PyMOL CGO cylinders between C-alpha atoms (Angstrom):
from pymol import cmd
from pymol.cgo import CYLINDER

trace = [
    CYLINDER, 107.29, 110.61, 112.06, 103.86, 111.23, 110.52, 0.3, 1, 1, 1, 1, 1, 1,
    CYLINDER, 103.86, 111.23, 110.52, 102.71, 108.93, 107.68, 0.3, 1, 1, 1, 1, 1, 1,
    CYLINDER, 102.71, 108.93, 107.68, 102.78, 111.83, 105.15, 0.3, 1, 1, 1, 1, 1, 1,
    CYLINDER, 102.78, 111.83, 105.15, 106.44, 111.47, 105.25, 0.3, 1, 1, 1, 1, 1, 1,
    CYLINDER, 106.44, 111.47, 105.25, 106.40, 107.75, 104.13, 0.3, 1, 1, 1, 1, 1, 1,
    CYLINDER, 106.40, 107.75, 104.13, 106.58, 107.02, 100.53, 0.3, 1, 1, 1, 1, 1, 1,
    CYLINDER, 106.58, 107.02, 100.53, 103.24, 105.93, 99.07, 0.3, 1, 1, 1, 1, 1, 1,
    CYLINDER, 103.24, 105.93, 99.07, 104.55, 102.66, 97.83, 0.3, 1, 1, 1, 1, 1, 1,
    CYLINDER, 104.55, 102.66, 97.83, 105.66, 101.77, 101.44, 0.3, 1, 1, 1, 1, 1, 1,
    CYLINDER, 105.66, 101.77, 101.44, 102.03, 102.69, 102.71, 0.3, 1, 1, 1, 1, 1, 1,
    CYLINDER, 102.03, 102.69, 102.71, 100.50, 100.42, 100.10, 0.3, 1, 1, 1, 1, 1, 1,
    CYLINDER, 100.50, 100.42, 100.10, 102.68, 97.53, 100.63, 0.3, 1, 1, 1, 1, 1, 1,
    CYLINDER, 102.68, 97.53, 100.63, 102.20, 97.78, 104.36, 0.3, 1, 1, 1, 1, 1, 1,
    CYLINDER, 102.20, 97.78, 104.36, 98.38, 97.79, 103.88, 0.3, 1, 1, 1, 1, 1, 1,
    CYLINDER, 98.38, 97.79, 103.88, 98.76, 94.75, 101.88, 0.3, 1, 1, 1, 1, 1, 1,
    CYLINDER, 98.76, 94.75, 101.88, 100.72, 93.08, 104.51, 0.3, 1, 1, 1, 1, 1, 1,
    CYLINDER, 100.72, 93.08, 104.51, 98.08, 94.04, 107.13, 0.3, 1, 1, 1, 1, 1, 1,
    CYLINDER, 98.08, 94.04, 107.13, 95.43, 92.58, 105.03, 0.3, 1, 1, 1, 1, 1, 1,
    CYLINDER, 95.43, 92.58, 105.03, 97.41, 89.28, 104.81, 0.3, 1, 1, 1, 1, 1, 1,
    CYLINDER, 97.41, 89.28, 104.81, 98.17, 89.39, 108.54, 0.3, 1, 1, 1, 1, 1, 1,
    CYLINDER, 98.17, 89.39, 108.54, 94.36, 89.78, 109.22, 0.3, 1, 1, 1, 1, 1, 1,
    CYLINDER, 94.36, 89.78, 109.22, 93.81, 86.60, 107.33, 0.3, 1, 1, 1, 1, 1, 1,
    CYLINDER, 93.81, 86.60, 107.33, 95.92, 84.67, 109.89, 0.3, 1, 1, 1, 1, 1, 1,
    CYLINDER, 95.92, 84.67, 109.89, 94.69, 86.56, 113.25, 0.3, 1, 1, 1, 1, 1, 1,
    CYLINDER, 94.69, 86.56, 113.25, 91.07, 87.98, 112.42, 0.3, 1, 1, 1, 1, 1, 1,
    CYLINDER, 91.07, 87.98, 112.42, 89.91, 91.36, 113.11, 0.3, 1, 1, 1, 1, 1, 1,
    CYLINDER, 89.91, 91.36, 113.11, 91.82, 91.67, 116.76, 0.3, 1, 1, 1, 1, 1, 1,
    CYLINDER, 91.82, 91.67, 116.76, 94.86, 91.91, 113.84, 0.3, 1, 1, 1, 1, 1, 1,
    CYLINDER, 94.86, 91.91, 113.84, 93.85, 95.50, 113.18, 0.3, 1, 1, 1, 1, 1, 1,
    CYLINDER, 93.85, 95.50, 113.18, 95.11, 96.82, 116.40, 0.3, 1, 1, 1, 1, 1, 1,
    CYLINDER, 95.11, 96.82, 116.40, 98.20, 94.41, 116.37, 0.3, 1, 1, 1, 1, 1, 1,
    CYLINDER, 98.20, 94.41, 116.37, 99.19, 96.05, 112.86, 0.3, 1, 1, 1, 1, 1, 1,
    CYLINDER, 99.19, 96.05, 112.86, 98.64, 99.50, 114.02, 0.3, 1, 1, 1, 1, 1, 1,
    CYLINDER, 98.64, 99.50, 114.02, 100.73, 99.01, 117.23, 0.3, 1, 1, 1, 1, 1, 1,
    CYLINDER, 100.73, 99.01, 117.23, 103.41, 97.14, 115.16, 0.3, 1, 1, 1, 1, 1, 1,
    CYLINDER, 103.41, 97.14, 115.16, 103.33, 99.82, 112.35, 0.3, 1, 1, 1, 1, 1, 1,
    CYLINDER, 103.33, 99.82, 112.35, 103.73, 102.67, 114.92, 0.3, 1, 1, 1, 1, 1, 1,
    CYLINDER, 103.73, 102.67, 114.92, 106.67, 100.63, 116.54, 0.3, 1, 1, 1, 1, 1, 1,
    CYLINDER, 106.67, 100.63, 116.54, 108.23, 100.12, 113.15, 0.3, 1, 1, 1, 1, 1, 1,
    CYLINDER, 108.23, 100.12, 113.15, 108.30, 103.56, 112.03, 0.3, 1, 1, 1, 1, 1, 1,
    CYLINDER, 108.30, 103.56, 112.03, 109.64, 104.71, 115.51, 0.3, 1, 1, 1, 1, 1, 1,
    CYLINDER, 109.64, 104.71, 115.51, 112.52, 102.24, 115.13, 0.3, 1, 1, 1, 1, 1, 1,
    CYLINDER, 112.52, 102.24, 115.13, 113.06, 101.98, 111.38, 0.3, 1, 1, 1, 1, 1, 1,
    CYLINDER, 113.06, 101.98, 111.38, 113.31, 104.16, 108.53, 0.3, 1, 1, 1, 1, 1, 1,
    CYLINDER, 113.31, 104.16, 108.53, 110.11, 103.49, 106.78, 0.3, 1, 1, 1, 1, 1, 1,
    CYLINDER, 110.11, 103.49, 106.78, 111.44, 102.46, 103.14, 0.3, 1, 1, 1, 1, 1, 1,
    CYLINDER, 111.44, 102.46, 103.14, 110.94, 99.46, 100.88, 0.3, 1, 1, 1, 1, 1, 1,
    CYLINDER, 110.94, 99.46, 100.88, 114.12, 97.92, 102.23, 0.3, 1, 1, 1, 1, 1, 1,
    CYLINDER, 114.12, 97.92, 102.23, 113.06, 98.18, 105.90, 0.3, 1, 1, 1, 1, 1, 1,
    CYLINDER, 113.06, 98.18, 105.90, 109.53, 96.26, 105.35, 0.3, 1, 1, 1, 1, 1, 1,
    CYLINDER, 109.53, 96.26, 105.35, 110.92, 92.96, 106.22, 0.3, 1, 1, 1, 1, 1, 1,
    CYLINDER, 110.92, 92.96, 106.22, 111.40, 94.26, 109.71, 0.3, 1, 1, 1, 1, 1, 1,
    CYLINDER, 111.40, 94.26, 109.71, 107.72, 95.21, 109.73, 0.3, 1, 1, 1, 1, 1, 1,
    CYLINDER, 107.72, 95.21, 109.73, 107.08, 91.63, 108.60, 0.3, 1, 1, 1, 1, 1, 1,
    CYLINDER, 107.08, 91.63, 108.60, 109.12, 90.22, 111.49, 0.3, 1, 1, 1, 1, 1, 1,
    CYLINDER, 109.12, 90.22, 111.49, 107.10, 92.41, 114.00, 0.3, 1, 1, 1, 1, 1, 1,
    CYLINDER, 107.10, 92.41, 114.00, 103.97, 91.16, 112.73, 0.3, 1, 1, 1, 1, 1, 1,
    CYLINDER, 103.97, 91.16, 112.73, 105.13, 87.46, 112.46, 0.3, 1, 1, 1, 1, 1, 1,
    CYLINDER, 105.13, 87.46, 112.46, 106.37, 87.19, 115.92, 0.3, 1, 1, 1, 1, 1, 1,
    CYLINDER, 106.37, 87.19, 115.92, 102.88, 87.46, 117.15, 0.3, 1, 1, 1, 1, 1, 1,
    CYLINDER, 102.88, 87.46, 117.15, 101.53, 84.42, 115.33, 0.3, 1, 1, 1, 1, 1, 1,
    CYLINDER, 101.53, 84.42, 115.33, 100.95, 81.33, 117.51, 0.3, 1, 1, 1, 1, 1, 1,
    CYLINDER, 100.95, 81.33, 117.51, 103.35, 78.76, 115.91, 0.3, 1, 1, 1, 1, 1, 1,
    CYLINDER, 103.35, 78.76, 115.91, 106.45, 78.77, 113.69, 0.3, 1, 1, 1, 1, 1, 1,
    CYLINDER, 106.45, 78.77, 113.69, 104.74, 77.14, 110.79, 0.3, 1, 1, 1, 1, 1, 1,
    CYLINDER, 104.74, 77.14, 110.79, 102.12, 80.10, 110.60, 0.3, 1, 1, 1, 1, 1, 1,
    CYLINDER, 102.12, 80.10, 110.60, 105.20, 82.48, 111.10, 0.3, 1, 1, 1, 1, 1, 1,
    CYLINDER, 105.20, 82.48, 111.10, 107.08, 80.99, 108.33, 0.3, 1, 1, 1, 1, 1, 1,
    CYLINDER, 107.08, 80.99, 108.33, 104.07, 81.02, 105.87, 0.3, 1, 1, 1, 1, 1, 1,
    CYLINDER, 104.07, 81.02, 105.87, 102.98, 84.65, 106.75, 0.3, 1, 1, 1, 1, 1, 1,
    CYLINDER, 102.98, 84.65, 106.75, 106.53, 85.97, 106.12, 0.3, 1, 1, 1, 1, 1, 1,
    CYLINDER, 106.53, 85.97, 106.12, 106.91, 84.05, 102.97, 0.3, 1, 1, 1, 1, 1, 1,
    CYLINDER, 106.91, 84.05, 102.97, 103.56, 85.46, 101.79, 0.3, 1, 1, 1, 1, 1, 1,
    CYLINDER, 103.56, 85.46, 101.79, 104.39, 88.97, 102.78, 0.3, 1, 1, 1, 1, 1, 1,
    CYLINDER, 104.39, 88.97, 102.78, 107.62, 88.89, 101.09, 0.3, 1, 1, 1, 1, 1, 1,
    CYLINDER, 107.62, 88.89, 101.09, 105.97, 87.94, 97.89, 0.3, 1, 1, 1, 1, 1, 1,
    CYLINDER, 105.97, 87.94, 97.89, 103.68, 90.81, 98.33, 0.3, 1, 1, 1, 1, 1, 1,
    CYLINDER, 103.68, 90.81, 98.33, 106.59, 93.15, 98.50, 0.3, 1, 1, 1, 1, 1, 1,
    CYLINDER, 106.59, 93.15, 98.50, 107.96, 91.59, 95.31, 0.3, 1, 1, 1, 1, 1, 1,
    CYLINDER, 107.96, 91.59, 95.31, 104.65, 91.97, 93.52, 0.3, 1, 1, 1, 1, 1, 1,
    CYLINDER, 104.65, 91.97, 93.52, 104.36, 95.71, 94.54, 0.3, 1, 1, 1, 1, 1, 1,
    CYLINDER, 104.36, 95.71, 94.54, 107.91, 96.58, 93.56, 0.3, 1, 1, 1, 1, 1, 1,
    CYLINDER, 107.91, 96.58, 93.56, 107.80, 94.26, 90.42, 0.3, 1, 1, 1, 1, 1, 1,
    CYLINDER, 107.80, 94.26, 90.42, 110.95, 92.18, 91.23, 0.3, 1, 1, 1, 1, 1, 1,
]
cmd.load_cgo(trace, "trace")
């Protein structure tokens, strides 16, 4: 599936999540985000409701449970901010 078939809001949310992820892992995170995004869109229907699965794919790459939990919490807030809930 090409990115042109993904809703713009989904792309914007995922880009915001990627930026957040980079604050946790640094520049190497760009490659991890790209790989995770490609895996996510291959295994899930890219939609706002499926974004938590993308967050999980990134979170498992963080070194400890506290960072995983904090990243997931912050990323879920990004979804809410974009959608307005």
